[in-house]
C-alpha positions as CSV (number, residue, x, y, z in Angstrom):
1,M,12.2,-21.2,27.8
2,F,10.9,-23.9,25.4
3,P,8.2,-25.7,27.4
4,K,8.9,-29.4,28.3
5,K,5.1,-30.3,28.2
6,G,2.4,-28.9,26.2
7,A,-0.6,-26.9,27.5
8,S,-4.3,-27.3,26.5
9,E,-5.8,-25.1,23.7
10,E,-7.8,-23.4,26.4
11,E,-4.8,-22.5,28.5
12,V,-2.8,-21.2,25.5
13,L,-5.7,-19.1,24.2
14,A,-6.2,-17.6,27.7
15,E,-2.7,-16.6,27.9
16,L,-2.7,-15.1,24.4
17,E,-5.8,-13.1,25.4
18,E,-3.9,-11.7,28.4
19,K,-0.7,-11.0,26.5
20,T,-2.5,-9.1,23.7
21,S,-4.9,-7.2,25.9
22,E,-2.9,-4.0,25.4
23,D,-3.3,-4.2,21.6
24,L,-5.5,-1.7,19.9
25,T,-8.1,-3.3,17.7
26,F,-9.5,-2.2,14.4
27,D,-13.0,-3.0,15.7
28,S,-12.6,-0.5,18.5
29,G,-12.3,2.4,16.1
30,R,-9.3,3.7,18.0
31,I,-6.9,2.9,15.3
32,L,-6.9,6.1,13.1
33,G,-3.3,6.1,11.7
34,S,-3.0,2.8,9.9
35,M,-3.4,2.0,6.3
36,C,-4.6,-1.5,7.2
37,T,-8.1,-2.5,8.5
38,H,-10.1,-5.3,9.8
39,P,-10.4,-7.8,6.9
40,H,-13.8,-8.5,5.3
41,P,-15.3,-11.6,7.1
42,F,-15.6,-13.4,3.8
43,A,-11.9,-12.8,3.0
44,A,-11.0,-14.2,6.4
45,E,-13.1,-17.3,5.9
46,V,-11.3,-18.0,2.5
47,V,-7.9,-17.6,4.3
48,R,-9.0,-20.0,7.0
49,R,-10.3,-22.5,4.5
50,Y,-7.3,-22.5,2.2
51,I,-4.6,-21.8,4.8
52,D,-2.4,-24.9,3.7
53,R,-2.0,-23.8,0.1
54,N,1.7,-22.8,-0.8
55,L,2.2,-20.9,-4.1
56,G,5.9,-21.2,-3.6
57,D,5.4,-24.9,-4.9
58,P,2.6,-24.2,-7.5
59,G,2.9,-27.7,-9.0
60,L,1.2,-29.1,-5.8
61,H,-1.5,-26.6,-6.0
62,V,-2.2,-26.1,-9.6
63,G,-5.8,-24.7,-9.1
64,S,-4.5,-22.1,-6.5
65,Q,-1.9,-21.0,-9.0
66,R,-4.6,-20.5,-11.7
67,V,-6.7,-18.5,-9.3
68,E,-3.7,-16.2,-8.6
69,R,-3.3,-15.6,-12.3
70,E,-6.9,-14.7,-12.5
71,A,-6.6,-12.3,-9.5
72,I,-3.5,-10.6,-11.3
73,A,-5.7,-10.4,-14.4
74,M,-8.5,-8.7,-12.5
75,L,-6.1,-6.2,-10.9
76,S,-4.5,-5.6,-14.2
77,S,-7.9,-4.8,-15.6
78,L,-8.7,-2.4,-12.8
79,L,-5.4,-0.6,-13.5
80,G,-6.2,-0.3,-17.3
81,L,-4.1,-3.2,-18.6
82,E,-5.6,-5.9,-20.8
83,K,-2.9,-8.5,-19.7
84,G,-0.5,-8.0,-16.9
85,Y,2.2,-10.1,-15.2
86,G,3.0,-10.4,-11.6
87,N,2.2,-12.0,-8.2
88,I,0.3,-11.6,-5.0
89,V,3.2,-10.9,-2.6
90,S,3.7,-10.0,1.1
91,G,2.9,-6.4,0.8
92,G,3.9,-3.0,-0.7
93,T,7.5,-3.3,0.5
94,E,8.2,-6.6,-1.4
95,A,6.4,-5.3,-4.4
96,N,8.5,-2.1,-4.6
97,I,11.7,-4.1,-4.1
98,L,10.7,-6.5,-7.0
99,A,10.1,-3.5,-9.3
100,V,13.5,-2.1,-8.5
101,R,15.1,-5.4,-9.0
102,A,13.4,-5.8,-12.4
103,F,14.7,-2.3,-13.5
104,R,18.1,-3.0,-12.3
105,N,18.5,-6.4,-14.0
106,L,17.3,-5.1,-17.3
107,A,19.5,-2.1,-17.3
108,D,23.0,-2.3,-18.6
109,V,24.5,0.1,-16.0
110,E,27.5,-0.4,-13.8
111,N,26.4,2.2,-11.1
112,P,22.5,2.0,-11.2
113,E,20.5,5.0,-10.0
114,L,16.8,5.3,-9.3
115,I,15.0,8.7,-9.2
116,L,12.1,9.0,-6.7
117,P,10.2,11.6,-4.8
118,R,11.2,12.6,-1.2
119,S,7.7,11.4,-0.3
120,A,8.4,7.8,-1.3
121,H,8.0,4.9,1.1
122,F,10.8,3.6,3.2
123,S,10.7,0.3,1.2
124,F,12.9,1.9,-1.4
125,L,15.6,2.4,1.2
126,K,15.6,-1.4,1.7
127,A,15.6,-1.9,-2.0
128,S,18.6,0.4,-2.3
129,E,20.6,-1.4,0.3
130,M,19.7,-4.9,-0.9
131,L,20.2,-4.3,-4.6
132,K,23.1,-1.8,-4.5
133,V,21.0,0.9,-6.3
134,R,21.7,4.5,-5.5
135,L,18.6,6.5,-4.7
136,V,18.3,10.0,-6.2
137,W,15.7,12.1,-4.4
138,A,13.6,14.5,-6.3
139,D,12.2,17.6,-4.6
140,L,8.5,18.2,-3.9
141,R,6.3,21.2,-5.0
142,E,4.3,23.3,-2.6
143,D,1.4,20.8,-2.9
144,H,3.7,18.0,-1.8
145,S,3.8,16.2,-5.3
146,V,7.0,15.5,-6.9
147,D,8.6,18.3,-9.0
148,V,8.8,16.7,-12.4
149,R,11.3,19.3,-13.6
150,D,13.6,18.3,-10.8
151,V,13.2,14.6,-11.8
152,E,14.3,15.4,-15.4
153,E,17.2,17.5,-14.2
154,K,18.5,14.5,-12.2
155,I,18.3,11.9,-15.1
156,T,21.8,10.6,-16.0
157,S,23.3,7.8,-17.9
158,N,23.2,5.7,-14.7
159,T,19.4,6.1,-14.3
160,I,17.6,2.8,-14.5
161,G,14.0,4.0,-13.7
162,I,11.7,6.6,-12.2
163,V,9.3,6.2,-9.4
164,G,5.9,8.1,-8.9
165,I,3.6,7.8,-5.9
166,A,-0.2,7.3,-6.2
167,G,-1.2,8.0,-2.7
168,T,1.8,9.0,-0.5
169,T,2.0,7.4,2.9
170,G,1.9,10.7,4.8
171,L,-0.6,12.9,2.9
172,G,-2.2,10.7,0.3
173,V,-0.9,12.8,-2.5
174,V,-0.9,11.6,-6.1
175,D,2.1,12.7,-8.1
176,D,1.7,14.0,-11.6
177,I,2.0,10.5,-13.2
178,P,1.0,11.6,-16.6
179,A,3.9,14.0,-16.7
180,L,6.2,11.4,-15.4
181,S,5.0,9.0,-18.0
182,D,5.8,11.4,-20.7
183,L,9.3,12.0,-19.2
184,A,9.9,8.3,-18.9
185,L,9.0,7.8,-22.6
186,D,11.2,10.6,-23.7
187,Y,14.2,9.2,-22.0
188,G,13.5,5.5,-22.7
189,L,13.1,4.7,-18.9
190,P,10.7,2.6,-17.0
191,L,8.2,4.3,-14.6
192,H,7.1,2.4,-11.4
193,V,4.0,3.7,-9.7
194,D,3.8,2.9,-6.0
195,A,0.0,2.8,-5.6
196,A,0.1,0.5,-2.6
197,F,-2.5,2.7,-1.0
198,G,-4.1,4.4,-3.9
199,G,-4.6,1.4,-6.2
200,F,-7.8,0.3,-4.4
201,V,-9.0,3.9,-4.0
202,I,-8.3,6.0,-7.1
203,P,-10.2,4.0,-9.7
204,F,-13.3,4.0,-7.6
205,A,-12.9,7.7,-6.5
206,K,-12.6,8.7,-10.2
207,A,-15.8,6.9,-11.0
208,L,-17.5,8.8,-8.2
209,G,-16.4,12.1,-9.9
210,Y,-13.3,13.0,-7.8
211,D,-10.8,15.0,-9.9
212,I,-7.7,12.8,-9.7
213,P,-5.1,12.4,-12.5
214,D,-4.6,9.2,-14.3
215,F,-1.9,7.0,-12.5
216,D,-2.0,3.6,-14.1
217,F,-1.3,1.5,-17.2
218,R,-3.5,3.8,-19.3
219,L,-0.3,5.9,-19.4
220,R,2.2,4.2,-21.7
221,G,5.3,5.1,-19.7
222,V,4.1,3.2,-16.6
223,K,5.8,-0.3,-16.6
224,S,4.9,-1.5,-13.1
225,I,2.5,-0.8,-10.3
226,T,2.4,-1.8,-6.8
227,I,-1.1,-2.3,-5.3
228,D,-2.0,-3.6,-1.8
229,P,-5.2,-5.6,-1.4
230,H,-4.6,-5.8,2.4
231,K,-5.2,-2.1,2.6
232,M,-8.5,-0.7,1.1
233,G,-8.9,-4.0,-0.6
234,M,-9.9,-5.5,2.8
235,V,-8.0,-8.7,2.4
236,P,-6.2,-10.2,5.5
237,I,-2.6,-9.3,6.0
238,P,-0.3,-10.0,4.2
239,A,-1.4,-9.4,0.6
240,G,0.4,-7.0,-1.7
241,G,0.5,-7.0,-5.4
242,I,3.1,-6.3,-8.1
243,I,2.0,-6.0,-11.7
244,F,4.3,-5.5,-14.7
245,R,3.2,-4.3,-18.2
246,E,5.5,-6.7,-19.9
247,K,6.5,-10.3,-19.3
248,R,10.2,-9.4,-19.6
249,F,10.2,-7.6,-16.3
250,L,8.9,-10.7,-14.6
251,E,11.3,-12.9,-16.3
252,A,14.2,-10.6,-15.2
253,I,13.6,-11.3,-11.6
254,S,12.8,-15.1,-11.9
255,V,15.1,-17.7,-10.5
256,P,14.9,-21.6,-10.9
257,A,13.6,-23.7,-8.0
258,P,14.4,-27.2,-9.2
259,Y,13.9,-29.3,-6.1
260,L,10.2,-28.7,-5.3
261,A,7.9,-31.6,-4.9
262,G,5.6,-30.1,-7.5
263,G,8.4,-29.9,-10.1
264,K,10.8,-27.3,-11.2
265,V,9.4,-23.8,-11.4
266,W,10.7,-20.2,-11.8
267,Q,10.0,-18.0,-8.8
268,A,9.8,-14.2,-9.2
269,T,9.1,-13.3,-5.6
270,I,11.4,-12.6,-2.7
271,T,9.9,-15.2,-0.5
272,G,10.0,-18.9,-1.5
273,T,7.2,-20.4,0.4
274,R,4.2,-18.1,-0.3
275,P,0.8,-18.2,1.3
276,G,-1.7,-19.1,-1.5
277,A,-4.7,-18.4,0.8
278,Q,-4.0,-14.7,0.5
279,A,-4.1,-14.9,-3.3
280,L,-7.3,-16.8,-3.2
281,A,-8.7,-14.1,-0.8
282,V,-7.8,-11.4,-3.3
283,W,-9.7,-13.3,-6.0
284,A,-12.6,-13.9,-3.7
285,M,-13.0,-10.4,-2.5
286,I,-12.9,-8.9,-6.1
287,K,-15.5,-11.5,-7.2
288,H,-17.6,-10.9,-4.1
289,L,-17.6,-7.0,-4.1
290,G,-17.0,-6.2,-7.7
291,F,-16.4,-2.6,-8.9
292,E,-19.6,-1.3,-7.4
293,G,-19.0,-2.8,-4.0
294,Y,-15.6,-1.2,-3.7
295,K,-16.9,2.0,-5.1
296,E,-19.3,2.2,-2.2
297,I,-16.6,1.6,0.3
298,V,-14.5,4.3,-1.3
299,R,-17.5,6.7,-1.4
300,R,-18.0,6.5,2.4
301,A,-14.3,6.9,3.1
302,M,-13.9,9.9,0.8
303,E,-17.0,11.6,2.1
304,L,-15.9,11.0,5.7
305,S,-12.4,12.5,5.0
306,R,-13.9,15.7,3.6
307,W,-16.3,16.0,6.6
308,F,-13.4,15.4,9.0
309,A,-11.1,17.9,7.3
310,A,-13.8,20.6,7.7
311,E,-14.3,19.8,11.4
312,L,-10.6,20.1,12.1
313,K,-10.6,23.6,10.8
314,K,-13.0,24.6,13.6
315,I,-10.5,23.6,16.3
316,P,-8.2,26.5,17.5
317,G,-4.5,25.9,16.9
318,V,-5.2,23.0,14.4
319,Y,-4.5,23.4,10.6
320,L,-4.6,21.2,7.6
321,I,-1.3,20.3,5.9
322,R,-3.2,20.3,2.6
323,E,-6.8,19.5,1.4
324,P,-7.2,15.8,1.2
325,V,-6.7,14.1,-2.1
326,L,-7.7,10.6,-1.1
327,N,-9.1,9.3,2.1
328,I,-6.2,10.6,4.2
329,V,-6.3,13.8,6.3
330,S,-3.1,15.2,7.9
331,F,-3.0,18.1,10.2
332,G,-0.6,20.1,12.3
333,A,-0.8,21.9,15.6
334,G,1.2,24.4,17.6
335,N,2.0,21.8,20.3
336,L,2.0,18.8,18.1
337,E,4.2,16.5,20.1
338,E,2.3,17.1,23.3
339,A,-1.0,16.6,21.5
340,E,0.3,13.4,20.0
341,E,1.4,12.2,23.6
342,E,-1.9,13.1,25.1
343,L,-3.9,11.5,22.3
344,K,-2.1,8.3,22.8
345,K,-2.6,8.5,26.6
346,R,-6.4,8.6,25.7
347,G,-6.1,5.4,23.7
348,W,-5.9,6.7,20.1
349,G,-3.7,5.0,17.6
350,V,-2.1,8.0,15.9
351,S,1.4,9.2,15.2
352,A,3.1,12.4,14.4
353,H,5.2,12.2,11.3
354,R,7.2,15.0,9.6
355,G,5.4,17.7,11.6
356,Y,1.8,16.4,11.3
357,I,-0.6,13.7,12.5
358,R,-2.2,11.5,9.8
359,I,-5.7,10.1,10.0
360,V,-6.6,7.4,7.5
361,M,-10.3,6.8,6.8
362,M,-10.2,3.1,6.5
363,P,-13.4,1.0,6.4
364,H,-13.4,0.3,10.1
365,V,-13.4,4.1,10.9
366,R,-16.9,5.5,11.5
367,R,-18.1,9.0,12.1
368,E,-18.9,8.4,15.8
369,H,-15.2,7.4,16.2
370,L,-14.1,10.6,14.6
371,E,-16.5,12.7,16.7
372,E,-15.0,11.3,19.9
373,F,-11.5,11.9,18.6
374,L,-12.4,15.5,17.7
375,G,-13.7,16.1,21.2
376,D,-10.5,14.8,22.7
377,L,-8.3,16.9,20.4
378,R,-10.4,20.0,21.1
379,E,-10.0,19.4,24.8
380,I,-6.3,19.0,24.4
381,M,-5.9,22.1,22.2
382,L,-7.9,24.2,24.8
383,G,-5.8,22.9,27.6
384,R,-8.6,21.3,29.5
């Protein structure tokens, strides 16, 4: 019922506190299955300060538009590209849809098809439905990375592009992007890399000495990359990123918006009104932390994931799905569904997916949280 009279701020806040009291919070350390985290306080302050900026009408906020371009330039540099084209968007889902839209619009194909791994994010299902692009699923190898030979076998005259994943949602696996890049070049197809999670992990992990294959614009076949600052970038939700190697991809998805107060512009995002504060927060966090700051965050997360994986192996009835590649550890158990239900009863934010439970070592997760989780899991597996 729409209220006839308004309530005081104190009353509204008190009611909100009551209604959200059942929510798990990142600060509690109980959320172990999410790829999002508590935002950095500085990024939250930037969003609060610039919350009124609308990048959907950039003529009114010229400075904010310039800052977004600088943020895209810094992300492009991180991903091995001297000059990239793109936007800060609502998240990985929108970024992936935009990439598929660009590939479709540039392809002269009546029945477009996109080849992608069976490990790909559900956002591609949305892209398929919205854009009328048929998805062709490529098989996975034993290590859960895409089978590049199967990708090649499924290329037809209807293929508009290929997708590779750099940090799969379930296991954090990085596909053989170099091989996919070579394949894309051989067949004259664009390759999109979904690095929504891995984009803010892999460059720093590689600098720390972890053996992870190249995944970005250093590979000539890669034409677009999804990267999410609201994951390991520690920017408040929502903040995703889509970056194209060439301007033609961005132009292929741009439509005119002639009626805006700031003047006619060309918009290349799904949303019209777009929060400028998030783009400014991306810029601010990169400036504030720099490469070394993010490397330290990734160092802690990667070390914690290796320790946690080793501890899981000590629990009877628990097994790793595979050794962790990034800061994601996934495990199975003989009574997985029962274990998941009991863990949730004990207040843990986890979920069983495709026969395993995924734990993501986000910046809010600390060793003491994991030790408590391991204790509960051990009790559950031993039937106590």
